[in-house]
N, C-alpha and C positions, 0 to 999 in steps of 0.2 A: 504493498499499500506506500503510496506516495504522499506528499504533503496535502496536493488539492484533494486527495480521495477523502482524506482525515477531516480536512476543513468541511467537505461537501457533508460528510456523516455528522459532523458536530452542528452544522447548518441546520440540517433535518430535524436533527435530535431535539435542537433549540424551537424550532417552528412548532414541532407537536407537542411541547411542554407548554408553549403560549397556548396553540389551541385548548389544551385542556384547563388552563387559567380560566381563559376567555368563556369556556361554556360552564365553569363553576357557577353555582347559584349564590346567593349573598351570603345567605347559612352555612356553606361549603365553605365557604371563602373566610369566613368569619372563625370556623370551627380549625382551618389550617392557621391564621393566626395566632389562635388563643395557645394552641398548640408548641407554636414557634416560643411565644412570650412564656408558657411556664418552663419551656426548657433553658432559655435565658435566666428564668429567675432561680433554677435550682443551682444553675451556673457558678451564679453572681454569690449566693449564699455557701457554696463551697469555698469561692473565694476567698467569702471573708472567715470563714472558719479554719483556712489556711493559713491566713494572712495571723490572726490569732493566735493560732499555734506556734508561730516563726516568732512572733515577737514575745512569747509566752517563754518560748526555748530562750532566747536572746538576753530576754531580762533575767534566767534563772542563772543562765551564763555569768553575766554582769554582775547579779547579786554573789554569785559564788568568788568570783574574783575579785570583786572590790567591794565584800560585805556589806554590800545595802541591805535595807530592809524587804523583804519578801512577800511584804503587804502595800509596799510602793510600787513592788515588780506586778501584783496582782490588780492594784487598781488602776495602775497605766495601761495592761494587757485588756481591761473593763471598758477604760475610755475610747480605746483605739476600736473596738469593736464595735460599739455605740454610734461612735462616727461614721464607722463603713456602713451600717447598717442604714444611717438616715441617708448615705451618699446614695443608695441603690433607690 
């Protein structure tokens, strides 16, 4: 297969996808959009959790290395998670 054949197949595929989208009822289009939003929200929540765990880990290392107060570490992590949740 050469480049022009591949490009032609891609163009045909994209045309079929557009035709499918054009034939969707408003309810089907809405359902598809909600599904995308739900997946995006899950990713954002997971990102907040990962960021919180990374910050907690960094804070523990900092507390051990510099003899800082663990209460401050927990407080800073909680503030960061709340700020991230407000952002999303």
